[in-house]
ZAROFI-732740 format. One line per field, with one value per residue: residue in one letter; x, y, z of N, C-alpha, C, O, CB in turn. Coordinates in steps of 0.1 Angstrom, whole numbers, plus 5000, padded with zeros to 4 digits. Glycine has a CB too. Layout:
BEGIN
resn <- (a	...)
n_u <- (X	...)
n_v <- (Y	...)
n_w <- (Z	...)
ca_u <- (X	...)
ca_v <- (Y	...)
ca_w <- (Z	...)
c_u <- (X	...)
c_v <- (Y	...)
c_w <- (Z	...)
o_u <- (X	...)
o_v <- (Y	...)
o_w <- (Z	...)
cb_u <- (X	...)
cb_v <- (Y	...)
cb_w <- (Z	...)
// end
This chain:
BEGIN
resn <- (m	d	r	l	r	l	l	s	y	n	i	q	g	g	i	a	s	v	s	y	r	d	y	f	a	n	s	w	k	h	l	l	p	h	r	a	r	m	s	n	l	s	r	i	s	q	m	i	a	g	y	d	l	v	g	l	q	e	v	d	a	g	s	l	r	s	a	f	i	d	q	t	e	f	l	a	q	i	s	g	y	p	h	w	y	r	q	i	n	r	n	l	g	s	l	a	q	h	s	n	g	l	l	s	r	l	k	p	n	s	i	q	d	h	k	l	p	g	l	p	g	r	g	l	l	l	s	e	f	h	t	s	n	g	e	q	l	a	l	c	v	l	h	l	a	l	g	a	r	a	r	q	r	q	f	d	f	l	m	e	l	a	e	h	y	s	y	l	v	l	m	g	d	f	n	s	g	c	g	s	g	a	l	r	t	m	v	e	r	t	g	w	q	g	l	d	c	e	r	k	t	f	p	s	w	r	p	k	h	n	l	d	h	i	l	v	s	g	n	i	e	i	l	d	a	r	v	v	n	y	a	l	s	d	h	l	p	i	s	m	e	i	r	l	p	a	r	i	e	t	s	e)
n_u <- (9551	9534	9531	9548	9571	9583	9609	9623	9651	9670	9701	9721	9749	9752	9752	9740	9714	9699	9691	9691	9715	9733	9742	9763	9779	9784	9798	9824	9822	9814	9837	9856	9862	9842	9833	9806	9793	9792	9778	9754	9747	9743	9720	9703	9703	9688	9662	9656	9654	9630	9619	9612	9625	9648	9656	9683	9697	9723	9745	9777	9803	9827	9852	9875	9859	9840	9855	9865	9845	9821	9790	9765	9769	9776	9752	9736	9747	9745	9718	9708	9702	9703	9710	9726	9732	9751	9754	9777	9777	9790	9822	9847	9872	9894	9882	9854	9826	9799	9767	9739	9719	9707	9690	9680	9657	9650	9663	9672	9665	9680	9703	9706	9725	9719	9728	9716	9701	9716	9739	9769	9767	9742	9720	9703	9693	9684	9665	9653	9626	9612	9577	9549	9531	9545	9553	9574	9587	9600	9621	9632	9658	9665	9680	9673	9682	9691	9685	9658	9656	9673	9660	9636	9644	9652	9627	9615	9631	9624	9597	9599	9612	9593	9576	9586	9580	9557	9550	9560	9582	9592	9615	9628	9649	9634	9639	9619	9586	9550	9546	9559	9552	9562	9566	9540	9528	9542	9533	9506	9505	9516	9500	9509	9508	9509	9519	9517	9508	9509	9527	9554	9589	9612	9628	9641	9638	9618	9595	9587	9585	9578	9599	9608	9598	9577	9567	9543	9532	9500	9486	9493	9485	9483	9487	9495	9510	9534	9552	9581	9588	9618	9643	9673	9688	9690	9667	9636	9627	9606	9578	9562	9537	9529	9507	9511	9497	9506	9526	9560	9586	9614	9646	9655)
n_v <- (7695	7667	7640	7610	7587	7557	7534	7503	7483	7455	7449	7430	7436	7439	7414	7390	7365	7334	7311	7289	7275	7294	7308	7293	7289	7315	7325	7335	7359	7377	7385	7391	7412	7413	7412	7409	7420	7449	7451	7441	7460	7482	7474	7474	7501	7511	7503	7516	7543	7557	7567	7587	7586	7563	7535	7516	7485	7463	7474	7481	7502	7507	7488	7460	7440	7454	7466	7489	7508	7530	7519	7531	7558	7553	7542	7564	7584	7573	7569	7593	7607	7636	7637	7618	7594	7575	7549	7534	7503	7480	7479	7465	7473	7472	7449	7447	7469	7472	7485	7508	7527	7558	7572	7602	7626	7649	7674	7666	7681	7674	7647	7617	7594	7564	7538	7506	7489	7459	7434	7449	7463	7467	7492	7524	7548	7580	7605	7638	7659	7690	7701	7718	7724	7729	7706	7676	7652	7621	7599	7566	7544	7511	7481	7453	7430	7395	7378	7370	7381	7404	7418	7424	7444	7463	7468	7481	7503	7516	7522	7540	7560	7568	7584	7610	7622	7636	7626	7595	7573	7540	7520	7490	7461	7440	7415	7399	7387	7384	7363	7370	7378	7399	7419	7423	7432	7456	7471	7472	7487	7512	7520	7520	7517	7494	7469	7439	7407	7394	7405	7393	7389	7374	7342	7358	7343	7325	7337	7334	7346	7375	7397	7422	7456	7485	7508	7531	7560	7564	7586	7591	7586	7557	7552	7533	7501	7476	7446	7446	7429	7422	7405	7408	7404	7385	7393	7407	7440	7464	7486	7518	7542	7572	7597	7627	7646	7672	7694	7687	7708	7721	7733	7728)
n_w <- (4717	4724	4720	4719	4704	4713	4719	4730	4734	4738	4727	4728	4726	4699	4688	4667	4671	4664	4674	4703	4702	4694	4716	4725	4702	4694	4716	4717	4705	4724	4735	4715	4686	4656	4621	4614	4635	4631	4608	4617	4636	4619	4605	4627	4632	4611	4617	4641	4636	4633	4656	4686	4711	4721	4740	4750	4758	4771	4756	4742	4754	4742	4737	4734	4722	4708	4689	4699	4696	4706	4710	4714	4707	4680	4669	4673	4656	4630	4628	4630	4654	4674	4701	4726	4751	4774	4799	4818	4833	4840	4841	4825	4817	4789	4780	4781	4781	4796	4791	4794	4771	4756	4730	4716	4702	4713	4735	4767	4799	4820	4829	4847	4865	4878	4901	4905	4933	4948	4935	4920	4887	4875	4863	4860	4837	4837	4823	4823	4813	4808	4811	4796	4816	4838	4852	4854	4831	4836	4820	4820	4813	4817	4831	4847	4874	4873	4894	4917	4943	4942	4922	4935	4954	4936	4923	4945	4947	4922	4927	4948	4934	4916	4931	4930	4906	4882	4857	4844	4826	4821	4806	4793	4799	4820	4830	4839	4838	4833	4850	4873	4905	4920	4901	4891	4915	4919	4897	4902	4926	4919	4898	4872	4837	4808	4811	4795	4790	4766	4749	4739	4741	4742	4736	4707	4684	4689	4705	4739	4764	4782	4788	4784	4788	4784	4806	4818	4837	4852	4842	4817	4783	4764	4731	4712	4713	4709	4700	4681	4652	4647	4645	4655	4676	4707	4720	4711	4700	4717	4712	4717	4715	4729	4746	4762	4790	4788	4768	4759	4767	4751	4743	4718)
ca_u <- (9551	9528	9531	9562	9572	9593	9614	9632	9658	9682	9708	9731	9762	9753	9754	9727	9711	9687	9688	9699	9729	9742	9748	9776	9786	9788	9803	9836	9819	9813	9851	9864	9855	9839	9827	9792	9787	9790	9767	9741	9744	9738	9707	9695	9701	9677	9649	9653	9655	9617	9614	9617	9634	9652	9663	9691	9704	9735	9753	9791	9807	9839	9862	9880	9849	9833	9865	9866	9835	9809	9778	9754	9773	9776	9738	9730	9752	9740	9704	9703	9698	9712	9714	9728	9739	9753	9757	9785	9773	9800	9834	9858	9883	9894	9875	9840	9820	9785	9761	9726	9720	9696	9690	9669	9655	9647	9674	9668	9670	9691	9706	9710	9730	9716	9732	9705	9704	9720	9753	9773	9765	9729	9718	9691	9697	9672	9665	9642	9621	9601	9565	9543	9523	9555	9557	9585	9586	9612	9622	9642	9662	9670	9683	9673	9690	9685	9680	9645	9658	9679	9650	9626	9650	9652	9613	9613	9638	9616	9584	9603	9616	9580	9570	9591	9576	9543	9550	9572	9582	9602	9617	9640	9648	9631	9642	9607	9573	9537	9547	9565	9543	9567	9564	9526	9525	9547	9525	9493	9507	9519	9490	9515	9502	9518	9522	9509	9514	9509	9539	9565	9601	9624	9639	9636	9635	9605	9592	9578	9586	9577	9609	9610	9585	9576	9556	9541	9523	9485	9481	9498	9477	9490	9481	9498	9521	9536	9565	9586	9594	9630	9652	9687	9694	9682	9655	9629	9624	9592	9576	9550	9534	9521	9503	9512	9487	9511	9537	9574	9593	9628	9653	9659)
ca_v <- (7681	7659	7626	7605	7573	7551	7520	7497	7472	7448	7445	7419	7440	7438	7400	7384	7352	7328	7298	7287	7271	7305	7312	7286	7291	7329	7330	7342	7373	7386	7388	7395	7419	7405	7420	7408	7429	7462	7449	7439	7473	7490	7470	7479	7516	7514	7501	7525	7557	7563	7570	7600	7582	7549	7530	7505	7477	7455	7481	7482	7516	7509	7479	7451	7432	7463	7473	7502	7517	7532	7515	7541	7569	7549	7542	7578	7591	7568	7569	7607	7613	7646	7636	7604	7593	7561	7546	7522	7497	7470	7483	7455	7478	7470	7437	7450	7481	7469	7498	7512	7538	7565	7581	7612	7637	7660	7676	7665	7691	7668	7633	7612	7580	7557	7524	7499	7480	7445	7433	7459	7459	7471	7507	7531	7560	7588	7618	7647	7668	7699	7701	7731	7728	7730	7693	7670	7639	7613	7587	7558	7532	7502	7466	7447	7418	7381	7372	7376	7390	7417	7425	7430	7456	7472	7473	7490	7516	7522	7527	7552	7570	7573	7594	7623	7627	7635	7617	7586	7562	7531	7512	7482	7446	7438	7402	7393	7389	7384	7353	7376	7384	7411	7429	7426	7440	7470	7478	7475	7497	7525	7524	7521	7510	7489	7455	7431	7393	7389	7411	7384	7394	7365	7345	7365	7334	7319	7344	7328	7353	7390	7402	7436	7463	7500	7511	7546	7564	7563	7598	7591	7578	7548	7552	7521	7493	7463	7440	7448	7417	7425	7396	7410	7401	7374	7399	7416	7453	7467	7500	7523	7556	7578	7611	7633	7656	7685	7694	7688	7720	7719	7744	7725)
ca_w <- (4714	4735	4716	4717	4699	4722	4715	4740	4727	4743	4714	4730	4722	4685	4683	4662	4675	4658	4681	4716	4699	4691	4728	4726	4690	4694	4729	4715	4701	4736	4739	4704	4675	4643	4611	4614	4645	4626	4598	4625	4642	4608	4603	4638	4630	4601	4623	4652	4631	4632	4670	4692	4722	4721	4752	4746	4769	4766	4747	4746	4753	4735	4742	4724	4715	4699	4681	4706	4692	4715	4701	4715	4698	4666	4665	4673	4645	4617	4628	4630	4667	4679	4715	4730	4764	4778	4813	4819	4845	4843	4834	4825	4810	4775	4776	4779	4787	4796	4792	4789	4762	4753	4718	4717	4692	4722	4744	4780	4807	4828	4828	4860	4864	4891	4903	4911	4944	4944	4931	4910	4873	4870	4864	4855	4831	4839	4816	4827	4803	4814	4803	4795	4828	4849	4857	4848	4826	4838	4812	4825	4806	4828	4829	4860	4877	4870	4907	4922	4955	4938	4915	4945	4959	4925	4922	4956	4943	4912	4933	4955	4924	4910	4940	4927	4892	4878	4846	4844	4817	4824	4795	4793	4801	4834	4833	4846	4830	4840	4860	4885	4914	4924	4890	4891	4927	4917	4887	4909	4936	4913	4888	4859	4825	4798	4813	4787	4789	4752	4742	4743	4734	4743	4727	4695	4673	4692	4718	4749	4776	4781	4797	4781	4790	4786	4816	4820	4848	4848	4836	4803	4774	4755	4718	4705	4719	4702	4698	4667	4647	4641	4653	4653	4689	4713	4724	4702	4705	4720	4709	4723	4712	4741	4746	4776	4793	4785	4758	4763	4763	4748	4737	4705)
c_u <- (9545	9527	9545	9561	9585	9597	9624	9638	9670	9690	9719	9745	9763	9754	9740	9726	9699	9683	9695	9713	9738	9748	9762	9785	9792	9794	9815	9834	9817	9827	9859	9856	9852	9832	9812	9785	9783	9779	9754	9737	9738	9724	9698	9693	9690	9663	9646	9652	9642	9611	9619	9627	9636	9660	9670	9697	9714	9742	9768	9796	9820	9850	9867	9870	9841	9842	9867	9857	9824	9797	9767	9757	9772	9762	9732	9734	9746	9725	9699	9698	9708	9717	9715	9735	9740	9758	9764	9782	9783	9812	9845	9870	9883	9887	9861	9835	9805	9777	9746	9728	9707	9699	9678	9669	9653	9659	9668	9673	9680	9692	9711	9714	9728	9721	9721	9709	9708	9735	9756	9770	9751	9726	9706	9696	9684	9674	9652	9639	9610	9589	9558	9534	9532	9559	9569	9582	9600	9611	9634	9645	9669	9672	9684	9680	9683	9679	9667	9647	9664	9668	9639	9632	9650	9637	9610	9619	9629	9603	9587	9606	9603	9573	9574	9587	9562	9541	9562	9571	9594	9603	9630	9638	9647	9635	9631	9595	9561	9537	9553	9555	9548	9565	9549	9522	9530	9538	9511	9494	9509	9508	9497	9508	9513	9522	9512	9515	9516	9521	9552	9577	9613	9620	9634	9632	9622	9601	9582	9577	9585	9586	9611	9597	9588	9564	9555	9531	9509	9480	9486	9490	9486	9482	9483	9510	9522	9550	9569	9593	9607	9641	9666	9695	9687	9669	9649	9626	9609	9590	9563	9549	9525	9517	9503	9501	9492	9523	9550	9580	9608	9634	9657	9648)
c_v <- (7674	7644	7622	7590	7568	7537	7516	7485	7468	7443	7435	7423	7439	7424	7395	7369	7347	7315	7298	7282	7282	7310	7305	7289	7305	7334	7338	7357	7383	7390	7395	7402	7409	7414	7420	7417	7443	7461	7448	7453	7483	7487	7475	7494	7520	7513	7511	7540	7564	7567	7582	7597	7567	7545	7517	7498	7468	7461	7481	7497	7518	7500	7470	7445	7441	7470	7487	7512	7518	7530	7525	7553	7565	7548	7555	7585	7586	7567	7583	7613	7623	7645	7621	7604	7578	7560	7533	7515	7486	7473	7472	7460	7476	7457	7439	7462	7480	7482	7498	7525	7545	7573	7590	7623	7650	7661	7675	7677	7687	7653	7628	7597	7574	7542	7518	7491	7466	7445	7444	7454	7462	7486	7512	7545	7569	7601	7626	7657	7677	7699	7715	7734	7728	7717	7687	7656	7632	7601	7579	7546	7523	7488	7460	7434	7405	7375	7378	7385	7403	7425	7431	7443	7467	7477	7483	7504	7523	7528	7540	7564	7577	7584	7608	7629	7626	7626	7608	7576	7553	7522	7503	7468	7444	7424	7395	7397	7388	7373	7358	7383	7398	7422	7433	7435	7454	7477	7481	7487	7511	7529	7525	7512	7504	7475	7446	7417	7388	7395	7404	7388	7385	7350	7350	7355	7326	7325	7337	7336	7368	7396	7417	7444	7478	7502	7526	7548	7565	7575	7600	7582	7570	7547	7539	7514	7480	7459	7441	7435	7420	7418	7398	7408	7389	7380	7406	7429	7455	7482	7505	7538	7561	7592	7616	7643	7670	7683	7694	7701	7718	7730	7741	7717)
c_w <- (4726	4732	4714	4712	4706	4717	4726	4733	4734	4731	4716	4725	4707	4679	4679	4667	4669	4664	4694	4713	4698	4704	4730	4714	4689	4706	4727	4711	4712	4741	4728	4694	4663	4634	4611	4624	4639	4616	4606	4631	4631	4605	4615	4637	4621	4608	4634	4648	4632	4646	4676	4703	4721	4733	4748	4759	4763	4754	4752	4744	4747	4742	4731	4716	4705	4690	4686	4701	4702	4707	4703	4706	4683	4661	4664	4660	4632	4616	4628	4643	4672	4693	4719	4743	4767	4793	4814	4833	4850	4835	4836	4817	4795	4770	4773	4786	4787	4799	4789	4780	4759	4740	4718	4707	4700	4731	4758	4788	4817	4826	4842	4858	4878	4891	4910	4923	4940	4941	4920	4895	4867	4873	4858	4850	4830	4832	4820	4816	4810	4805	4805	4808	4840	4856	4849	4843	4829	4829	4816	4816	4817	4823	4843	4862	4874	4883	4912	4934	4952	4931	4924	4951	4948	4922	4933	4953	4932	4918	4941	4945	4918	4918	4937	4914	4889	4866	4845	4833	4820	4812	4796	4795	4816	4839	4841	4838	4839	4851	4873	4893	4919	4914	4890	4903	4925	4908	4894	4919	4930	4903	4874	4849	4816	4799	4805	4785	4775	4744	4746	4734	4734	4743	4714	4684	4676	4706	4727	4762	4774	4791	4795	4781	4788	4795	4817	4831	4843	4842	4822	4794	4765	4742	4710	4713	4712	4703	4683	4662	4639	4648	4649	4666	4695	4719	4712	4708	4708	4718	4715	4718	4723	4738	4760	4778	4790	4775	4765	4758	4762	4741	4723	4698)
o_u <- (9551	9522	9554	9553	9596	9588	9633	9631	9680	9685	9725	9751	9775	9757	9731	9736	9689	9674	9705	9722	9751	9759	9771	9796	9802	9796	9818	9842	9817	9828	9868	9844	9860	9824	9806	9774	9772	9771	9744	9725	9729	9716	9686	9682	9683	9654	9635	9649	9641	9599	9629	9637	9626	9671	9664	9701	9713	9744	9770	9793	9825	9857	9863	9871	9836	9838	9870	9861	9819	9793	9759	9748	9767	9759	9724	9726	9742	9719	9687	9690	9720	9728	9706	9743	9733	9764	9759	9784	9784	9812	9851	9877	9872	9885	9855	9841	9798	9779	9741	9738	9697	9709	9667	9679	9653	9664	9660	9683	9689	9682	9720	9708	9734	9718	9716	9721	9703	9742	9748	9771	9749	9729	9699	9702	9675	9684	9641	9648	9601	9590	9562	9531	9527	9567	9573	9575	9610	9602	9645	9636	9678	9667	9693	9684	9671	9669	9666	9640	9659	9667	9634	9624	9648	9635	9604	9613	9628	9599	9580	9603	9603	9566	9568	9591	9555	9531	9573	9560	9605	9593	9640	9627	9656	9635	9634	9594	9562	9529	9553	9549	9540	9562	9546	9514	9523	9534	9506	9485	9504	9508	9491	9502	9524	9527	9500	9526	9523	9524	9559	9576	9623	9610	9622	9623	9616	9602	9571	9568	9591	9582	9616	9587	9599	9553	9565	9523	9506	9469	9484	9487	9494	9470	9474	9518	9512	9560	9561	9603	9607	9647	9672	9707	9679	9661	9656	9624	9601	9598	9554	9559	9515	9523	9497	9496	9484	9528	9552	9578	9614	9627	9661	9649)
o_v <- (7674	7636	7629	7583	7573	7530	7524	7477	7475	7433	7432	7415	7439	7423	7395	7362	7354	7309	7305	7285	7281	7317	7311	7293	7308	7346	7347	7365	7395	7398	7403	7400	7399	7423	7431	7421	7448	7471	7454	7456	7491	7496	7479	7499	7530	7520	7515	7548	7576	7570	7588	7604	7559	7551	7508	7504	7464	7455	7481	7502	7530	7505	7472	7444	7435	7480	7496	7524	7508	7538	7527	7557	7573	7553	7558	7592	7594	7566	7586	7622	7620	7650	7613	7613	7569	7569	7523	7522	7483	7470	7471	7452	7478	7455	7433	7465	7486	7488	7489	7532	7539	7580	7585	7628	7661	7651	7684	7683	7694	7647	7635	7590	7578	7535	7523	7486	7461	7455	7448	7442	7460	7491	7505	7553	7565	7608	7620	7662	7672	7697	7723	7746	7728	7717	7692	7648	7638	7593	7584	7539	7528	7483	7462	7428	7405	7368	7391	7395	7413	7437	7442	7453	7478	7489	7493	7514	7535	7539	7549	7575	7589	7592	7618	7640	7616	7619	7614	7570	7558	7516	7509	7463	7447	7422	7386	7407	7390	7374	7351	7393	7407	7434	7445	7444	7464	7489	7492	7495	7521	7541	7531	7502	7508	7469	7446	7416	7378	7390	7409	7390	7387	7347	7347	7358	7320	7318	7333	7333	7373	7401	7424	7439	7483	7499	7533	7540	7567	7574	7611	7570	7575	7543	7534	7521	7473	7466	7439	7431	7420	7423	7389	7411	7383	7372	7410	7430	7448	7490	7496	7545	7555	7599	7610	7649	7680	7673	7699	7704	7712	7737	7750	7713)
o_w <- (4737	4740	4708	4716	4704	4711	4730	4728	4736	4725	4706	4719	4702	4667	4687	4668	4668	4660	4696	4721	4700	4704	4735	4715	4683	4708	4735	4713	4711	4750	4730	4692	4662	4638	4609	4622	4642	4615	4601	4631	4634	4602	4612	4640	4623	4604	4635	4656	4632	4646	4671	4705	4720	4735	4742	4768	4751	4744	4764	4733	4747	4751	4719	4703	4695	4684	4679	4700	4706	4698	4693	4699	4675	4650	4655	4653	4623	4606	4627	4642	4673	4696	4716	4746	4763	4798	4811	4843	4861	4823	4846	4811	4789	4758	4763	4797	4778	4810	4782	4782	4760	4739	4721	4703	4694	4736	4762	4785	4822	4821	4847	4850	4888	4881	4921	4923	4929	4943	4913	4893	4855	4883	4850	4857	4823	4835	4820	4810	4817	4793	4813	4810	4852	4865	4839	4850	4825	4830	4817	4812	4824	4813	4850	4852	4871	4882	4912	4935	4957	4932	4922	4952	4951	4919	4930	4955	4933	4914	4941	4948	4916	4913	4941	4911	4893	4866	4846	4831	4822	4807	4799	4794	4824	4851	4850	4832	4851	4860	4883	4889	4921	4917	4889	4902	4929	4911	4891	4920	4936	4900	4865	4852	4817	4790	4808	4779	4773	4733	4754	4722	4727	4749	4710	4677	4667	4716	4723	4770	4764	4802	4805	4777	4790	4791	4818	4834	4831	4835	4816	4798	4758	4742	4703	4718	4710	4706	4674	4669	4627	4658	4642	4666	4688	4724	4703	4720	4702	4722	4719	4718	4727	4730	4769	4768	4789	4774	4776	4746	4771	4734	4715	4687)
cb_u <- (9565	9514	9523	9569	9574	9588	9620	9626	9661	9679	9713	9726	9772	9764	9760	9727	9710	9690	9690	9692	9728	9734	9739	9774	9778	9776	9805	9845	9806	9806	9858	9872	9863	9832	9832	9787	9797	9802	9769	9743	9756	9747	9706	9703	9714	9678	9649	9665	9660	9608	9617	9605	9628	9659	9654	9703	9693	9729	9748	9800	9806	9844	9855	9889	9840	9824	9862	9881	9829	9809	9774	9753	9787	9782	9731	9735	9767	9746	9698	9693	9696	9706	9704	9735	9730	9764	9743	9800	9759	9794	9839	9852	9896	9909	9877	9831	9825	9781	9768	9716	9727	9691	9691	9669	9644	9634	9681	9672	9658	9688	9716	9699	9745	9701	9746	9697	9693	9712	9756	9788	9767	9718	9730	9680	9703	9668	9666	9645	9615	9607	9555	9534	9512	9549	9545	9598	9582	9614	9623	9638	9672	9661	9696	9658	9693	9696	9690	9636	9668	9691	9643	9624	9665	9657	9604	9618	9651	9612	9578	9615	9624	9571	9572	9606	9585	9538	9548	9573	9584	9599	9617	9649	9662	9616	9655	9606	9573	9526	9555	9576	9540	9582	9568	9518	9532	9561	9522	9488	9519	9532	9484	9530	9493	9530	9522	9506	9505	9496	9540	9562	9605	9631	9648	9647	9646	9607	9587	9584	9599	9562	9622	9617	9579	9575	9559	9535	9528	9478	9484	9513	9467	9492	9485	9502	9519	9532	9566	9595	9584	9633	9647	9690	9693	9690	9657	9615	9629	9588	9575	9550	9527	9529	9489	9526	9483	9516	9536	9582	9590	9630	9666	9672)
cb_v <- (7675	7665	7624	7605	7573	7550	7520	7494	7476	7437	7458	7406	7431	7447	7392	7384	7351	7326	7286	7277	7262	7317	7309	7271	7288	7338	7318	7335	7373	7378	7376	7384	7431	7392	7416	7393	7431	7467	7436	7429	7480	7489	7455	7476	7522	7505	7487	7524	7557	7555	7558	7607	7586	7545	7528	7509	7469	7441	7496	7472	7522	7523	7470	7441	7425	7472	7473	7506	7513	7547	7501	7546	7574	7535	7533	7586	7590	7554	7561	7609	7601	7659	7643	7596	7599	7554	7546	7525	7491	7455	7497	7442	7473	7469	7426	7438	7495	7457	7509	7516	7534	7575	7572	7618	7634	7659	7689	7652	7697	7671	7629	7613	7580	7557	7523	7491	7479	7440	7419	7462	7445	7462	7514	7533	7558	7590	7617	7654	7661	7714	7690	7732	7717	7739	7683	7669	7638	7609	7591	7553	7536	7502	7464	7445	7418	7372	7372	7364	7382	7415	7416	7420	7454	7466	7461	7485	7513	7512	7517	7549	7564	7562	7591	7622	7619	7649	7625	7580	7568	7522	7520	7487	7439	7440	7401	7398	7379	7382	7342	7386	7375	7410	7423	7414	7433	7469	7469	7463	7494	7524	7536	7516	7520	7497	7451	7438	7384	7392	7426	7369	7407	7368	7333	7374	7324	7303	7358	7314	7350	7395	7395	7438	7460	7507	7504	7552	7577	7560	7611	7587	7587	7534	7564	7523	7492	7465	7425	7460	7409	7441	7382	7424	7414	7367	7409	7409	7464	7463	7502	7523	7558	7577	7613	7639	7656	7692	7706	7675	7732	7705	7748	7716)
cb_w <- (4711	4739	4703	4731	4683	4736	4701	4753	4712	4753	4708	4724	4728	4680	4695	4646	4691	4643	4672	4725	4686	4685	4740	4726	4677	4690	4738	4705	4692	4747	4744	4698	4671	4646	4597	4616	4657	4620	4590	4636	4648	4595	4602	4651	4625	4589	4630	4662	4617	4625	4679	4698	4735	4708	4764	4737	4777	4762	4744	4739	4767	4735	4753	4730	4725	4707	4666	4706	4678	4721	4705	4730	4701	4665	4674	4685	4644	4614	4640	4619	4678	4677	4724	4719	4775	4769	4821	4818	4844	4841	4840	4819	4816	4770	4787	4783	4781	4805	4784	4801	4749	4764	4705	4731	4683	4729	4741	4787	4815	4843	4817	4871	4860	4894	4910	4901	4954	4933	4925	4911	4871	4877	4859	4865	4817	4854	4801	4840	4791	4815	4807	4783	4830	4860	4857	4857	4811	4853	4797	4839	4794	4840	4820	4864	4892	4865	4917	4926	4965	4929	4905	4956	4964	4912	4923	4969	4937	4901	4942	4964	4913	4908	4954	4928	4882	4874	4832	4858	4802	4837	4782	4804	4796	4836	4841	4860	4819	4830	4855	4881	4926	4927	4877	4891	4939	4911	4875	4916	4945	4906	4892	4860	4818	4797	4828	4773	4797	4745	4745	4741	4740	4757	4725	4689	4671	4694	4714	4752	4784	4782	4795	4766	4804	4772	4830	4806	4854	4861	4844	4802	4766	4761	4710	4690	4734	4687	4702	4666	4638	4641	4650	4647	4699	4724	4735	4697	4695	4735	4694	4739	4698	4754	4739	4777	4808	4798	4749	4758	4773	4740	4745	4705)
// end
């Protein structure tokens, strides 16, 4: 397998939003369970089922607000993904379990949990896959900070991480778009591909900002990339199909 279909989606804990008013009207849903959340997650599962690797942000790992259901596990099971992993970045006990998640049709050779620089609560979930030419593909699911100073430290962390891998994929909510000089500088220094100012993902009901990205190292071919018009969160998902210079080797 040298072609992969990727999807990155900030699902806002399974909460649907159709306007800015919903941030106020639905604020209680960030604390308490509700029936519509499970219906929304089921609809999300139908959309994500056609990909090889799915990176999720703002997932709940099992607390009061999610009816103590690990949303990454739930989406993996009903979407048919044999492998799933979640990274809890902000553990508020029974109130909330803020997480990143990965759904995969391929079994990674290893999974790493990295805490990102800055205030606690931001992380990077890294999975490694061996390739047929002996190199490694690192696929990272991340959710970066809101503050520019913290994001700069996180960009520096990502550039340092890139030095250790021949093939690298970054997917997630960067909380920064083409207007960020720090993001553009990072992409220029690393030679990463995939930054496109026209792929706007936020807010989902009237996209004006490209906060979500899938970036790949320069030796990976991008076959297709687009925003998926599936407004079940305050972000739209972003998809990409890539071709690697070598096949991924997996035991399953």
